[in-house]
C-alpha positions as CSV (number, residue, x, y, z in Angstrom):
1,M,0.1,-0.1,-0.1
2,L,1.1,3.7,-0.8
3,I,1.4,5.9,1.8
4,S,-0.6,9.2,0.9
5,S,0.9,12.4,1.3
6,S,-1.3,13.7,3.7
7,M,0.0,10.8,6.1
8,L,3.5,11.8,5.2
9,R,3.0,15.3,6.5
10,L,1.0,14.3,9.3
11,T,4.0,11.4,10.1
12,W,7.1,13.9,9.8
13,A,5.2,16.4,11.8
14,V,4.3,13.8,14.5
15,I,8.0,13.3,14.5
16,E,8.7,17.0,14.5
17,E,6.7,17.3,17.9
18,T,8.6,14.5,19.6
19,L,11.3,15.6,22.1
20,S,14.6,14.8,20.7
21,T,15.9,12.9,23.7
22,E,13.5,10.4,23.1
23,L,14.1,9.8,19.5
24,L,17.6,9.4,20.3
25,T,17.2,7.1,23.1
26,L,14.7,4.4,21.9
27,T,15.6,1.5,20.2
28,D,14.5,1.3,16.5
29,T,11.2,-0.8,17.4
30,A,10.5,1.7,20.3
31,L,10.7,4.6,18.3
32,I,8.7,3.1,15.7
33,K,6.0,2.0,18.3
34,L,5.8,5.5,19.6
35,I,5.8,7.4,16.2
36,L,2.9,4.9,15.2
37,Q,0.8,5.7,18.8
38,Q,1.1,9.3,18.3
39,I,0.0,9.2,14.9
40,S,-3.1,6.7,15.9
41,S,-4.1,9.1,18.5
42,K,-4.8,11.9,16.0
43,I,-6.3,9.5,13.2
44,L,-7.7,6.0,13.0
45,L,-5.8,4.2,10.8
46,S,-6.2,0.9,9.0
47,G,-4.4,-2.2,9.6
48,E,-3.0,-2.0,6.1
49,E,-2.0,1.6,7.0
50,V,-0.5,0.3,10.3
51,C,1.9,-2.0,8.3
52,A,3.0,0.5,5.7
53,L,3.5,3.2,8.1
54,Y,5.8,0.6,10.4
55,S,7.6,-0.2,7.2
56,Y,8.5,3.6,6.2
57,V,9.3,5.0,9.8
58,G,11.3,2.0,10.2
59,S,13.4,2.7,7.0
60,K,14.0,6.0,8.0
61,T,15.1,5.8,11.9
62,T,18.8,6.6,10.9
63,L,17.0,10.0,9.1
64,I,14.9,10.5,12.3
65,R,17.6,10.3,14.8
66,D,20.0,12.4,12.5
67,L,17.1,15.6,12.4
68,A,17.2,15.1,16.3
69,E,20.4,15.7,17.2
70,S,20.6,18.9,14.4
71,R,17.7,19.8,17.0
72,I,19.9,19.7,19.9
73,A,22.9,20.9,18.2
74,A,20.9,23.9,16.9
């Protein structure tokens, strides 16, 4: 399943709202679960959307941590 542009915007908005220290200290699995929980609290996700987002966020953990580090350094 493809992720819609609005879902991508929401995902990255949630990542930006999350404390950098949390993003840097969690394991990959815990990081993905945290982001999915935060998205799920904002909108209702189907099973397919959860799977697609899990894969997407999982593939971006290094980028997410790089962004979190840059926010701390700034």
